[in-house]
N, C-alpha and C positions, 0 to 999 in steps of 0.2 A: 746613153743608156738610162732607162728609168730606174729611179731609186726603189729598192725593195721596201714594201710596206709591212707593217706589223700585222699579226693575227688579230690584235685588238681592233685595228681599223677594218680588216676584212669582216669581222663579226659585226661591227657597227654598220658597215655597208649592207651586209646581208639582212640586217634587221631594219633597214631604212632609217638609220639614225645619223647619217652623215650630213654635214653641211654641203652646199653646192661645190665648194672648193675641194673638200675631201672626196666627194663623189667623182669629180673630174679626175683627181689623182688616182683613185682606185680603178676607174674605167680605163685610163691610159695604161696603168700597170697590168691589169688583167688582159689587155689586148696584146701584151708581149708574150713570147714563148715562156720566159721565166715566170711571169705573173700568172699565166694560166696553170703552169705546173704547181706553183705555190698554192693557188686557190684549190686545185684538185687535191693536193696533199692535206691542206687544212680541212676540207670537207670530208676526206677519208678519215682523218683523225677524229673529227667530231662524231662521225657515224660510228666508228669503232668504239669510242668511249660510251656512246649512248647504247650500243648493242650489248655492252658488258654489264649494264646496270638494269635494275628493275625500273622501268620508266612508265609513268602513268600515261593514259591516253591523251591528255592535254599536251604533254611534252612531245609525244610522238606527232601529234597534229601540228604543233609549232614547227618541228623539224621538217615535216612534210611540206609545210608552207614555205619555209626557207629554201628547200630544194626546188620547189616549183618556181619560186621567184628567180633562183639562179638559172634555171633552164630558160625562163623567159628572157632574162638579161642576156644570156649567151646567144639566144636566137636574135635578139635585137642587135647585139654587137656584130654578128655575122651578116645580118641584113644591111646594117649601116656601112660595113666595110666591103660589101659586094661579094660576100662568100656564099650566099645562098641564092 
């Protein structure tokens, strides 16, 4: 079983701030059912927090960029694992 990673590491991964070793850990983790659920919960929590605040356009654009990166990574994972 893969070790559950922290939200800090998820945030670091989504902002492309991970080392290669950290990136490998996160990718292995989010390829598990538990990891995918954890990532989805984390992204929901971030989105909910952002939607409750008055957020300027630059922050919204950053969030949009993170979301699009996540979609691209998910597509890459699925292609790499023969799911597409």
